[in-house]
VEXKOL-668804 format. One record per atom (N, C-alpha, C): x, y, z. Coordinates in steps of 0.02 Angstrom, whole numbers, padded with zeros to 5 digits, always signed. Layout:
XYZ...
REM end
This chain:
+00039-00057+00021-00011-00001+00004+00060+00077-00002+00079+00053+00026+00124+00119+00059+00154+00149-00017+00201+00078-00038+00226+00094-00115+00192+00119-00156+00129+00088-00164+00070+00126-00221+00072+00192-00215+00046+00213-00136+00055+00294-00122+00108+00335-00158+00187+00308-00138+00234+00341-00183+00239+00359-00243+00204+00277-00286+00189+00282-00359+00153+00325-00380+00092+00358-00357+00029+00411-00372+00063+00449-00405+00101+00496-00343+00132+00567-00375+00192+00561-00448+00209+00515-00443+00281+00494-00467+00242+00488-00561+00167+00437-00550+00119+00454-00628+00104+00496-00635+00079+00544-00581+00047+00600-00581+00083+00643-00628+00138+00658-00610+00187+00710-00632+00201+00701-00726+00196+00609-00720+00213+00609-00798+00152+00634-00851+00102+00623-00798+00057+00623-00855+00020+00709-00854+00055+00766-00798+00023+00822-00811+00065+00870-00856+00123+00832-00885+00163+00891-00928+00147+00879-01018+00078+00827-01007+00044+00782-01075+00034+00835-01123+00024+00854-01177-00019+00894-01242-00100+00852-01216-00077+00790-01215-00149+00744-01242-00174+00723-01179-00177+00755-01116-00207+00738-01068-00261+00735-01058-00304+00691-01031-00381+00685-01029-00414+00667-00969-00494+00684-00979-00514+00675-00901-00491+00599-00877-00492+00544-00919-00477+00501-00922-00407+00475-00865-00351+00512-00892-00297+00506-00860-00314+00521-00796-00318+00566-00797-00339+00620-00719-00379+00587-00652-00423+00545-00698-00483+00503-00657-00448+00449-00625-00407+00406-00666-00380+00369-00637-00316+00367-00586-00294+00433-00615-00243+00456-00544-00272+00470-00478-00333+00502-00485-00372+00517-00407-00393+00435-00407-00417+00395-00430-00461+00336-00412-00395+00305-00396-00349+00278-00433-00278+00237-00399-00252+00281-00350-00259+00331-00312-00229+00373-00262-00280+00346-00191-00320+00347-00213-00383+00361-00165-00361+00254-00135-00368+00218-00198-00377+00140-00174-00308+00126-00139-00260+00156-00174-00180+00126-00125-00198+00153-00038-00213+00209-00030-00226+00247+00036-00278+00186+00059-00335+00163+00040-00360+00127+00080-00327+00058+00080-00294+00042+00032-00243-00022+00024-00226-00019+00080-00180+00008+00114-00144+00025+00179-00159+00009+00221-00243+00055+00228-00282+00084+00281-00284-00028+00298-00329-00053+00262-00353-00125+00259-00300-00174+00280-00261-00165+00257-00197-00179+00257-00211-00216+00343-00200-00154+00382-00181-00170+00467-00247-00226+00487-00296-00221+00440-00348-00255+00480-00346-00326+00484-00368-00365+00548-00372-00412+00560-00434-00467+00543-00482-00418+00546-00558-00464+00518-00541-00483+00429-00545-00539+00439-00533-00579+00370-00613-00550+00329-00660-00537+00339-00698-00542+00285-00700-00456+00253-00647-00421+00300-00636-00352+00279-00569-00391+00223-00520-00419+00235-00461-00446+00216-00503-00456+00137-00553-00493+00137-00582-00543+00062-00607-00477+00034-00637-00433+00044-00678-00377-00008-00625-00334+00011-00565-00320+00034-00521-00297-00023-00486-00332-00062-00476-00387-00063-00450-00434-00132-00509-00424-00174-00581-00434-00171-00614-00425-00228-00599-00349-00252-00612-00294-00211-00620-00245-00228-00531-00209-00278-00469-00270-00267-00445-00280-00311-00426-00289-00364-00479-00331-00380-00505-00370-00456-00545-00321-00473-00589-00286-00460-00629-00201-00485-00576-00195-00508-00537-00143-00464-00489-00108-00506-00455-00116-00558-00431-00198-00547-00403-00212-00622-00448-00210-00686-00497-00241-00685-00554-00221-00750-00553-00160-00741-00565-00108-00712-00558-00035-00730-00522-00037-00757-00451-00046-00728-00402-00022-00761-00375-00037-00844-00425-00115-00867-00414-00138-00925-00462-00105-00977-00512-00079-00926-00571-00041-00978-00552+00022-01008-00509+00066-00963-00456+00123-00978-00435+00127-01014-00391+00063-01004-00350+00049-01073-00367+00026-01117-00396-00003-01149-00430-00035-01196-00485-00016-01249-00525-00022-01205-00605+00044-01210-00589+00127-01247-00565+00157-01191-00520+00227-01208-00449+00220-01256-00419+00154-01269-00380+00174-01297-00313+00200-01277-00318+00177-01219-00240+00219-01150-00212+00166-01154-00207+00120-01203-00154+00054-01167-00087+00071-01186-00076+00124-01206-00010+00129-01230+00014+00176-01178-00007+00192-01135+00005+00230-01064+00062+00196-01020+00114+00234-01010+00158+00190-00979+00137+00182-00876+00103+00250-00867+00071+00250-00790+00017+00181-00791-00024+00190-00855-00087+00136-00823-00042+00067-00852+00008+00056-00864+00044-00008-00891+00066-00033-00825+00103+00038-00789+00111-00005-00736+00095-00030-00685+00027+00038-00675-00014+00012-00610-00054-00037-00621-00075-00075-00698-00104-00144-00706-00061-00190-00667+00022-00183-00702+00060-00237-00666+00061-00230-00596+00063-00179-00577+00066-00170-00494+00011-00204-00464-00061-00198-00505-00120-00210-00462-00129-00299-00486-00110-00321-00528-00105-00400-00541-00054-00441-00496+00017-00410-00478+00043-00433-00438+00023-00424-00363+00020-00395-00319-00030-00366-00259-00092-00408-00256-00129-00414-00314-00178-00442-00309-00188-00529-00302-00111-00568-00328-00099-00621-00319-00092-00624-00252-00031-00571-00235+00012-00602-00182-00065-00591-00115-00102-00568-00119-00152-00547-00080-00198-00595-00061-00209-00623-00113-00253-00694-00114-00216-00748-00080-00157-00749-00102-00130-00797-00100-00074-00813-00030-00070-00746-00015-00057-00747+00084-00112-00744+00117-00179-00734+00090-00249-00732+00131-00257-00826+00131-00222-00867+00101-00257-00944+00106-00195-00975+00131-00149-00951+00129-00099-00955+00167-00097-00966+00259-00133-00889+00253-00169-00876+00336-00185-00926+00356-00257-00937+00309-00291-00967+00329-00288-01073+00338-00261-01088+00281-00230-01156+00298-00149-01157+00341-00129-01139+00303-00040-01157+00340-00049-01110+00409-00057-01073+00420-00067-01019+00494-00084-01058+00542-00154-01074+00538-00202-01091+00570-00193-01178+00575-00141-01212+00536-00115-01264+00559-00147-01316+00547-00205-01310+00479-00250-01351+00450-00188-01394+00386-00167-01344+00375-00100-01405+00311-00030-01373+00318-00010-01435+00327+00075-01436+00314+00118-01390+00267+00160-01386+00281+00205-01374+00212+00215-01404+00146+00213-01449+00160+00198-01519+00118+00131-01530+00063+00095-01501+00109+00024-01518+00096+00013-01471+00047+00026-01402+00073+00013-01331+00058+00054-01321-00035+00135-01363-00034+00165-01334-00084+00126-01408-00126+00108-01452-00121+00060-01506-00163+00008-01474-00198-00032-01437-00142-00072-01409-00177-00071-01359-00232-00070-01308-00199-00058-01255-00240+00024-01275-00341+00043-01335-00318+00056-01363-00390+00037-01378-00418-00037-01418-00372-00073-01465-00412-00132-01392-00447-00131-01349-00407-00173-01270-00452-00123-01249-00518-00062-01275-00491-00031-01240-00555-00041-01278-00614-00040-01356-00611-00024-01390-00642-00093-01411-00704-00151-01395-00660-00223-01368-00692-00222-01334-00736-00222-01240-00704-00210-01195-00752-00156-01191-00821-00105-01248-00799-00056-01262-00860-00076-01301-00912-00148-01359-00891-00155-01383-00943-00228-01348-00971-00248-01303-00949-00304-01257-00974-00267-01217-01037-00202-01196-01013-00171-01142-01054-00162-01198-01102-00149-01269-01090-00112-01308-01162-00165-01326-01198-00250-01329-01181-00300-01359-01208-00310-01285-01263-00305-01217-01267-00313-01188-01305-00243-01178-01337-00221-01201-01337-00134-01220-01390-00177-01210-01471-00234-01256-01484-00264-01258-01577-00255-01169-01579-00281-01143-01539-00292-01070-01558-00222-01023-01577-00185-01029-01551-00132-00996-01540-00088-01011-01618-00029-00945-01641+00000-00949-01692+00049-01021-01671+00072-01038-01751+00101-01076-01754+00185-01082-01717+00218-01027-01699+00268-00998-01673+00262-01017-01590+00184-00987-01565+00188-00997-01495+00157-01055-01493+00133-01089-01526+00130-01181-01500+00191-01191-01479+00222-01187-01519+00310-01223-01502+00331-01202-01440+00331-01152-01424+00334-01100-01364+00296-01131-01301+00232-01131-01318+00170-01154-01269+00201-01234-01263+00209-01268-01285+00232-01337-01272+00273-01348-01221+00333-01315-01237+00407-01304-01212+00365-01267-01123+00314-01219-01130+00299-01199-01063+00259-01247-01009+00234-01277-01065+00166-01332-01028+00223-01370-00983+00266-01392-01029+00331-01441-00996+00353-01430-00912+00363-01355-00930+00413-01306-00891+00361-01304-00813+00289-01304-00851+00248-01284-00778+00262-01360-00740+00245-01414-00769+00252-01468-00734+00318-01485-00701+00380-01477-00733+00430-01492-00711+00430-01439-00628+00411-01397-00635+00418-01334-00570+00371-01374-00524+00299-01400-00552+00251-01427-00492+00297-01486-00451+00325-01533-00517+00366-01589-00452+00414-01552-00415+00442-01534-00432+00514-01490-00384+00493-01458-00346+00432-01401-00345+00408-01367-00277+00379-01419-00219+00344-01451-00259+00319-01508-00218+00346-01547-00178+00410-01589-00215+00428-01619-00155+00504-01571-00103+00498-01515-00132+00557-01431-00102+00506-01440-00027+00424-01439-00033+00367-01447+00022+00380-01486+00058+00391-01551+00048+00412-01613+00087+00451-01610+00108+00507-01606+00087+00587-01583+00130+00582-01530+00176+00552-01489+00165+00537-01434+00225+00503-01441+00286+00455-01498+00284+00418-01523+00329+00509-01549+00384+00544-01586+00336+00616-01617+00366+00647-01553+00429+00675-01503+00405+00700-01465+00456+00664-01399+00486+00597-01397+00472+00565-01328+00526+00567-01355+00568+00594-01400+00616+00609-01389+00680+00683-01357+00696+00737-01363+00663+00793-01345+00644+00782-01278+00641+00749-01263+00583+00737-01194+00555+00685-01166+00527+00643-01136+00599+00583-01155+00582+00574-01073+00518+00590-01015+00561+00571-00965+00497+00603-00974+00427+00649-01007+00421+00674-01018+00342+00639-01049+00311+00611-01119+00347+00561-01150+00327+00508-01142+00291+00478-01063+00355+00397-01039+00310+00422-00999+00274+00454-00976+00255+00500-00916+00217+00494-00943+00147+00520-01019+00156+00538-01051+00096+00464-01083+00052+00427-01103+00105+00379-01126+00098+00300-01082+00062+00327-01035+00075+00290-00981+00060+00311-00930-00026+00360-00931-00027+00417-00890-00090+00396-00935-00127+00419-00980-00135+00440-01032-00193+00360-01063-00235+00323-01076-00204+00249-01067-00260+00241-00991-00278+00238-00956-00230+00210-00876-00259+00255-00869-00326+00329-00855-00305+00361-00859-00375+00355-00897-00434+00345-00951-00415+00325-01019-00474+00253-00962-00520+00213-00952-00466+00146-00935-00511+00164-00847-00562+00187-00832-00509+00214-00763-00555+00243-00769-00610+00310-00811-00608+00347-00830-00676+00306-00850-00721+00263-00900-00707+00202-00953-00737+00150-00913-00765+00134-00853-00742+00068-00807-00787+00106-00763-00828+00173-00743-00811+00215-00683-00874+00223-00735-00907+00250-00789-00903+00259-00837-00982+00214-00853-01022+00152-00871-00976+00103-00869-01010+00061-00812-01073+00090-00755-01025+00071-00683-01086+00131-00666-01119+00179-00694-01121+00250-00685-01175+00226-00741-01240+00192-00800-01208+00189-00858-01256+00130-00831-01303+00077-00803-01285+00008-00782-01303+00023-00754-01374+00071-00682-01328+00075-00637-01390+00135-00637-01424+00170-00695-01420+00237-00704-01472+00299-00665-01455+00299-00668-01397+00367-00558-01372+00403-00619-01344+00464-00601-01367+00546-00609-01348+00559-00595-01280+00618-00641-01255+00632-00613-01194+00690-00626-01200+00769-00590-01183+00846-00609-01162+00827-00674-01112+00782-00689-01062+00793-00754-01040+00796-00819-01074+00763-00802-01128+00750-00857-01182+00784-00857-01243+00869-00870-01260+00879-00823-01307+00866-00911-01378+00851-00944-01358+00870-01005-01414+00784-00975-01443+00735-00930-01406+00675-00897-01460+00701-00876-01512+00739-00822-01494+00758-00780-01562+00803-00824-01583+00850-00837-01581+00898-00901-01626+00864-00946-01650+00819-00976-01644+00772-01022-01684+00716-00988-01717+00712-00912-01740+00672-00890-01755+00606-00905-01736+00599-00898-01681+00534-00892-01646+00490-00845-01627+00550-00783-01619+00502-00732-01603+00543-00688-01656+00546-00618-01680+00558-00572-01713+00612-00514-01662+00600-00518-01599+00642-00460-01578+00663-00485-01500+00717-00481-01478+00745-00502-01407+00712-00482-01351+00636-00428-01378+00621-00382-01295+00560-00401-01337+00488-00378-01276+00425-00401-01285+00410-00304-01355+00450-00274-01339+00454-00182-01344+00405-00155-01300+00365-00192-01248+00341-00159-01187+00386-00142-01125+00415-00099-01099+00455-00085-01026+00427-00112-00985+00365-00128-00970+00330-00135-00915+00326-00240-00893+00311-00242-00972+00295-00330-00976+00374-00351-00965+00433-00302-01000+00502-00349-01001+00544-00347-00944+00504-00282-00897+00522-00263-00821+00504-00326-00773+00432-00347-00779+00384-00392-00714+00387-00466-00755+00416-00476-00822+00438-00547-00830+00516-00547-00798+00574-00492-00799+00605-00510-00787+00638-00521-00700+00570-00471-00662+00589-00502-00615+00548-00568-00578+00511-00573-00608+00479-00647-00612+00541-00698-00615+00576-00714-00664+00613-00722-00691+00667-00731-00628+00705-00668-00600+00746-00681-00560+00723-00697-00487+00668-00676-00473+00643-00690-00408+00637-00762-00406+00597-00807-00484+00605-00889-00443+00667-00918-00476+00703-00876-00508+00770-00951-00515+00823-00920-00486+00861-00848-00466+00897-00829-00447+00884-00839-00341+00835-00817-00343+00818-00802-00277+00762-00873-00245+00717-00890-00278+00683-00926-00207+00701-00995-00242+00716-01014-00299+00760-01087-00285+00809-01087-00278+00862-01035-00276+00913-01049-00257+00923-01057-00175+00871-01010-00153+00863-01015-00062+00823-01078-00043+00787-01107-00089+00782-01152-00040+00813-01214-00045+00882-01218-00106+00901-01275-00109+00983-01264-00064+00986-01189-00055+01052-01172+00000+01010-01206+00044+00944-01183+00072+00943-01184+00159+00911-01272+00173+00885-01318+00116+00902-01377+00134+00959-01414+00144+00994-01370+00087+01088-01415+00078+01100-01403+00174+01082-01338+00206+01123-01312+00243+01094-01364+00316+01004-01372+00332+00993-01405+00362+00969-01463+00356+00973-01504+00294+00928-01572+00293+00990-01621+00312+00993-01652+00362+01029-01705+00396+01052-01750+00340+01123-01773+00306+01098-01796+00257+01122-01877+00279+01080-01909+00324+01096-01966+00320+01064-02019+00292+01092-02072+00282+01060-02122+00252+01039-02103+00151+00977-02111+00154+00943-02095+00076+00922-02021+00077+00912-01993+00137+00940-01916+00126+00979-01887+00088+01036-01897+00087+01109-01900+00042+01062-01879-00024+01025-01936-00048+00998-01923-00128+00964-01860-00134+00938-01827-00073+00889-01787-00081+00942-01707-00097+00991-01724-00064+01052-01665-00056+01061-01661-00136+01076-01717-00137+01106-01727-00229+01058-01715-00290+00992-01707-00260+00957-01713-00321+00944-01627-00312+00977-01601-00250+00949-01512-00253+00997-01480-00294+01078-01511-00281+01145-01476-00291+01117-01502-00356+01098-01538-00402+01092-01562-00468+01053-01502-00510+00995-01499-00470+00960-01438-00490+00996-01377-00485+01018-01338-00427+01040-01292-00436+01101-01274-00465+01140-01311-00466+01201-01313-00540+01169-01310-00586+01130-01356-00610+01122-01353-00679+01072-01272-00699+01049-01248-00641+01021-01177-00656+01060-01135-00668+01104-01142-00633+01167-01087-00636+01200-01084-00696+01220-01164-00728+01241-01171-00796+01194-01131-00846+01143-01146-00836+01092-01112-00889+01091-01064-00911+01105-01005-00853+01133-00921-00845+01188-00938-00877+01245-00957-00849+01311-00951-00889+01316-00946-00948+01298-00996-00964+01288-01021-01060+01247-00987-01105+01193-00959-01089+01141-00944-01125+01123-00889-01109+01104-00840-01070+01065-00765-01067+01109-00754-01031+01185-00777-00996+01207-00725-00951+01131-00693-00901+01147-00625-00867+01100-00590-00817+01086-00546-00868+01022-00536-00884+00985-00498-00950+00976-00413-00909+01004-00359-00944+00967-00305-00895+00891-00289-00895+00885-00263-00842+00804-00274-00818+00763-00195-00860+00795-00184-00907+00766-00122-00958+00788-00152-01041+00721-00118-01081+00721-00131-01137+00768-00081-01172+00798-00039-01118+00864+00010-01164+00922-00003-01151+00945-00044-01121+01016-00079-01117+01012-00137-01133+01026-00153-01201+01025-00215-01239+01099-00245-01201+01135-00232-01202+01214-00276-01171+01167-00288-01098+01191-00357-01081+01155-00414-01013+01206-00369-00981+01174-00389-00897+01209-00348-00843+01279-00389-00822+01250-00450-00843+01318-00496-00815+01347-00543-00886+01378-00557-00931+01339-00578-00997+01363-00659-00998+01334-00704-01026+01352-00775-01019+01433-00798-01013+01459-00822-00956+01531-00832-00959+01551-00882-01022+01525-00941-01011+01551-00995-01038+01475-01009-01127+01490-00962-01165+01410-00934-01186+01403-01008-01233+01355-01021-01253+01334-01050-01312+01302-01003-01379+01316-01024-01447+01315-00972-01472+01259-00993-01523+01254-01041-01582+01205-01056-01615+01131-01086-01582+01092-01100-01643+01039-01100-01625+01028-01170-01586+01058-01229-01648+01059-01320-01607+01102-01304-01541+01156-01284-01533+01174-01277-01456+01137-01242-01412+01107-01206-01428+01047-01166-01372+00987-01250-01356+00955-01251-01407+00909-01302-01412+00961-01373-01360+01018-01386-01394+01052-01465-01347+01060-01426-01266+01089-01358-01269+01054-01346-01193+00987-01334-01146+00979-01328-01172+00895-01318-01148+00861-01403-01126+00872-01462-01187+00877-01527-01185+00918-01541-01126+00968-01522-01118+01005-01556-01051+00984-01536-00983+00969-01461-01002+00946-01433-00949+00909-01473-00900+00847-01484-00976+00772-01521-00940+00799-01571-00910+00839-01620-00930+00875-01693-00905+00904-01669-00830+00943-01620-00841+00975-01607-00771+00908-01609-00724+00874-01543-00718+00793-01572-00689+00781-01635-00669+00747-01670-00725+00722-01735-00721+00764-01766-00671+00815-01780-00681+00866-01827-00652+00872-01800-00568+00877-01729-00574+00860-01718-00481+00811-01716-00431+00757-01714-00477+00690-01713-00463+00687-01775-00454+00710-01845-00491+00705-01908-00483+00744-01932-00390+00801-01908-00413+00850-01911-00341+00835-01883-00278+00775-01831-00292+00763-01818-00227+00699-01860-00220+00654-01871-00257+00595-01919-00244+00616-02010-00223+00675-02021-00256+00679-02086-00224+00729-02080-00143+00763-02031-00145+00787-02017-00079+00730-02009-00024+00676-01967-00038+00633-01968+00016+00575-02020+00020+00564-02076-00013+00543-02144-00028+00565-02185+00023+00614-02185+00026+00690-02234+00035+00667-02206+00110+00695-02145+00131+00701-02118+00189+00625-02130+00232+00580-02118+00200+00522-02147+00244+00512-02210+00255+00521-02242+00210+00526-02310+00210+00555-02331+00250+00620-02340+00281+00655-02348+00317+00636-02314+00406+00607-02266+00395+00569-02224+00461+00515-02287+00486+00463-02307+00435+00435-02338+00443+00425-02414+00477+00479-02454+00446+00502-02506+00441+00558-02525+00477+00593-02472+00500+00656-02474+00562+00718-02485+00524+00776-02457+00526+00834-02462+00502+00858-02534+00511+00925-02544+00468+00940-02610+00460+01007-02619+00452+01042-02625+00527+01111-02574+00504+01151-02626+00477+01141-02695+00459+01172-02740+00435+01209-02732+00368+01159-02685+00352+01133-02684+00261+01201-02569+00260+01205-02556+00314+01240-02499+00312+01302-02480+00244+01329-02541+00235+01379-02563+00192+01343-02532+00123+01292-02571+00111+01262-02609+00058+01219-02533+00038+01198-02514+00066+01158-02449+00068+01201-02379+00053+01252-02355+00075+01316-02311+00063+01339-02348-00015+01350-02385-00012+01388-02406-00093+01317-02400-00132+01267-02408-00125+01204-02383-00164+01199-02312-00167+01188-02270-00127+01220-02198-00121+01273-02177-00165+01329-02207-00156+01365-02174-00199+01395-02194-00260+01341-02275-00294+01350-02278-00345+01286-02200-00379+01247-02186-00357+01183-02170-00376+01217-02113-00403+01247-02078-00353+01262-02006-00332+01339-02002-00414+01368-02041-00380+01444-02025-00457+01409-02041-00526+01358-02082-00537+01309-02086-00612+01291-02036-00610+01245-02005-00575+01191-01949-00590+01259-01883-00614+01306-01883-00584+01349-01823-00600+01386-01852-00652+01407-01926-00674+01423-01916-00743+01384-01903-00801+01316-01941-00782+01261-01899-00843+01258-01825-00830+01277-01789-00788+01276-01725-00762+01311-01681-00824+01393-01705-00832+01430-01671-00845+01431-01696-00936+01444-01771-00947+01446-01795-00993+01414-01749-01073+01342-01725-01072+01317-01682-01116+01349-01639-01122+01352-01610-01055+01385-01536-01090+01471-01530-01119+01487-01577-01099+01564-01580-01134+01549-01595-01207+01484-01634-01237+01472-01635-01305+01458-01597-01326+01419-01525-01293+01392-01459-01331+01451-01423-01343+01510-01427-01296+01559-01368-01300+01637-01390-01333+01612-01456-01358+01660-01488-01416+01692-01459-01475+01648-01421-01499+01645-01383-01567+01672-01304-01543+01667-01289-01482+01670-01210-01470+01756-01223-01459+01791-01252-01376+01841-01268-01358+01889-01311-01371+01841-01372-01402+01888-01425-01418+01915-01446-01465+01897-01407-01525+01926-01399-01591+01956-01348-01586
REM end
């Protein structure tokens, strides 16, 4: 709410000096200012009925913004675009946190059950998105297929992370709670923005293979707010939420017996994610006015086939990490139910060592193949 109050004067100053200032612009500035003042006040209320009412008023605000932008032809206004993006993100956060409060903080759901249900919802929404694929353009269909696969991988990974957070919440309660809230939220933000990019056939520096394979005509969408919002969502889910979850679990998860496989899977996912950044996009600038990336790709792959190969290799890494986590969780819980067998310690240790060694061999080998044409010849 307070952030919105500071945004209103900034947008007002941008509009006041325009020659084409209209009553619509003046009206929306006043309404937005009142909205954010009330939002800041309602956020202090402990009455759930007021919180729900505020959430529905946010949806009304979004509908009004869409009407002003597209019915009155004001969609080109940067201020309106910023307000719409801010309203959508805060509304998502509002309802998401309300559900978190009712279900998790009141003790009805565990972190694992929360993650499973949130990712089940994501999978359903992704399926609905995929069902409309025949209506998309031919190029968008290709990206939509990859996006649906990406959603399902995210759903599997986040669900397993939520279950693992149950193992550490006694040793790191605050970090476990932060991760359980942040990771599903960031995935929803990123997935929603990805849908927008795919449907409109817009490009992004975070997906250089789209441009390299001529799936899009430009590296950016051409809309500053869209590029900024998608960039922030991408950084949040890949650079912040996933990394924080992996580091937290690696630090606090007791790597005993089969839980070594869980730690191994988390490390595979984290290392593969950072490799993709270093090999493909680097860290792009968050503005369309600065084409050079903030941090360039350090070990870049240059051609379309190489970038496609990197994507397939990354997907294999993620699946391998997910299988490793799932196997470790299953065998760990099986051992807890049926008791530890001390006589089989050496067999268990040998099996874990073999699986971990093979997983890293399969991790490294495809990447050597990808780089051989660049560095080995």
